[in-house]
C-alpha positions in Angstrom: -18.4 -35.8 28.0 -16.6 -36.6 24.8 -12.9 -36.1 25.3 -12.2 -35.9 21.6 -14.5 -32.9 21.1 -12.8 -29.8 19.8 -13.6 -26.7 21.7 -13.3 -23.3 19.9 -13.1 -20.5 22.5 -11.8 -17.0 23.0 -8.1 -16.8 23.4 -6.9 -16.2 27.0 -3.7 -14.4 28.1 -2.4 -17.7 29.3 -2.6 -19.0 25.7 -0.1 -16.5 24.4 2.9 -18.8 24.6 1.2 -21.7 22.9 -0.4 -19.5 20.2 3.1 -18.1 19.5 4.5 -21.6 19.2 1.7 -22.6 16.7 2.1 -19.4 14.7 5.9 -19.6 14.4 5.9 -23.4 13.7 3.1 -22.8 11.2 5.1 -20.2 9.3 8.2 -22.4 9.4 6.2 -25.3 8.0 3.7 -23.7 5.6 6.0 -21.1 4.2 9.1 -23.3 3.6 10.2 -22.6 0.1 7.9 -19.5 -0.2 9.7 -17.2 2.2 13.5 -17.0 2.7 14.6 -19.8 5.0 16.9 -17.3 6.9 13.8 -15.4 7.9 11.9 -18.5 9.0 14.9 -19.7 11.0 15.2 -16.4 12.8 11.6 -16.4 14.0 11.3 -16.5 17.7 8.5 -18.1 19.7 9.5 -15.9 22.8 9.3 -12.7 20.8 6.0 -13.7 19.2 4.5 -14.6 22.6 5.6 -11.2 24.0 3.9 -9.5 21.0 0.7 -11.4 21.7 0.9 -10.6 25.5 1.4 -6.9 24.7 -1.6 -6.7 22.4 -3.8 -8.9 24.5 -6.8 -6.9 25.8 -6.0 -3.8 23.8 -8.3 -2.2 21.3 -12.0 -1.9 21.2 -12.9 -5.6 21.1 -13.5 -5.7 17.3 -10.5 -7.9 16.8 -11.3 -11.5 17.9 -8.7 -14.1 18.8 -9.9 -17.7 19.0 -8.2 -20.9 19.9 -9.0 -24.5 19.2 -8.5 -26.8 22.1 -8.8 -30.6 22.6 -8.2 -32.3 26.0 -6.8 -29.1 27.4 -4.2 -28.6 24.6 -4.4 -25.6 22.3 -4.0 -26.9 18.7 -4.9 -23.9 16.6 -5.5 -20.2 16.5 -7.5 -17.8 14.4 -7.8 -14.0 14.4 -10.4 -11.9 12.6 -11.9 -8.4 12.7 -12.6 -5.4 10.5 -11.1 -5.3 7.1 -8.1 -2.9 6.9 -7.6 -0.9 3.8 -4.2 0.4 4.7 -4.8 1.8 8.2 -8.5 2.5 7.7 -11.1 -0.1 8.8 -13.9 -0.7 6.5 -17.4 -2.2 6.9 -16.1 -5.6 5.7 -14.5 -8.3 7.8 -11.0 -9.8 7.5 -9.6 -13.1 8.5 -6.1 -12.1 9.7 -4.8 -15.5 10.5 -5.5 -19.2 10.8 -2.7 -21.4 12.1 -2.8 -25.0 13.2 -0.1 -27.0 15.0 1.8 -28.5 12.0 1.4 -32.0 13.7 -2.4 -31.5 13.4 -2.6 -30.5 9.7 -5.6 -32.1 7.9 -7.5 -32.9 11.2 -10.3 -30.3 10.6 -9.0 -27.8 13.2 -8.3 -25.1 10.7 -11.7 -25.6 9.1 -13.4 -25.4 12.6 -11.6 -22.1 13.4 -12.5 -20.7 10.0 -16.2 -21.6 10.4 -16.4 -20.0 13.8 -14.7 -16.8 12.4 -17.3 -16.8 9.6 -20.2 -17.2 12.0 -18.8 -14.5 14.3 -18.4 -11.9 11.6 -21.9 -12.8 10.1 -23.4 -12.4 13.6 -22.0 -8.9 14.0 -23.4 -7.8 10.6 -20.5 -7.9 8.1 -21.5 -8.8 4.6 -18.2 -10.0 3.3 -15.0 -11.4 4.6 -11.6 -10.9 2.9 -8.2 -12.5 3.6 -4.7 -12.3 2.1 -2.8 -15.4 1.2 0.7 -15.9 -0.4 0.1 -16.2 -4.1 2.3 -19.3 -4.3 0.8 -21.0 -1.2 -1.3 -23.5 -3.2 -2.3 -25.5 -0.2 -3.7 -22.5 1.7 -5.5 -21.3 -1.4 -7.2 -24.6 -1.9 -8.2 -24.6 1.8 -9.9 -21.2 1.4 -11.5 -22.1 -1.9 -13.1 -25.2 -0.4 -14.6 -22.8 2.3 -16.2 -20.7 -0.4 -13.6 -17.9 -0.8 -12.6 -16.8 -4.2 -9.7 -14.7 -5.4 -11.0 -11.2 -6.4 -8.1 -10.2 -8.6 -6.4 -7.9 -6.1 -2.7 -8.5 -5.5 -0.5 -6.9 -2.9 3.3 -6.8 -3.1 4.9 -8.3 -0.1 8.6 -8.6 0.5 10.6 -10.6 3.0 14.3 -10.1 3.4 14.4 -8.5 -0.1 12.5 -11.4 -1.7 9.1 -10.7 -3.3 6.4 -13.0 -2.0 3.2 -11.4 -3.4 -0.2 -12.0 -1.8 -3.6 -12.3 -3.4 -6.9 -11.3 -1.8 -9.7 -13.8 -1.4 -13.3 -12.7 -0.6 -16.5 -14.5 0.5 -20.0 -13.2 1.1 -21.2 -13.9 4.6 -24.9 -13.9 4.0 -24.8 -17.3 2.2 
């Protein structure tokens, strides 16, 4: 068996602490200079892990959490499910999150998680996938564009600690 092989698998309850660490460190790394530093500094791995534990196993199974693991270490997390238009779910899919341990950026883990999310949503019959990305997050926008996503012109106001950080919506057809 190849020990370097990346395994993409469903997230387990025991992954919540590591997923929270990846998410919080991911925010603190990727959003530096885009979101107020005071907000990033106040983020708590413990609070985020508790949020993941509380939500784990709830719902109807339409929201899918995946982790990327190599040699027993979780290195990334993705979450996807039905597209939300406000509080209403639509027939489209949405990529809610892709985060990779900042020490592993550029290693293909995020791409592998994204591809599995695309395969999963295609398999359950969604025709399109949407995602929201910070307008000024050029690195993330390029990542999604390389995967076939395109901005569709929709922008959403988003505010963190009184500072506007607008998001743009990206869309990709799933039948291609």
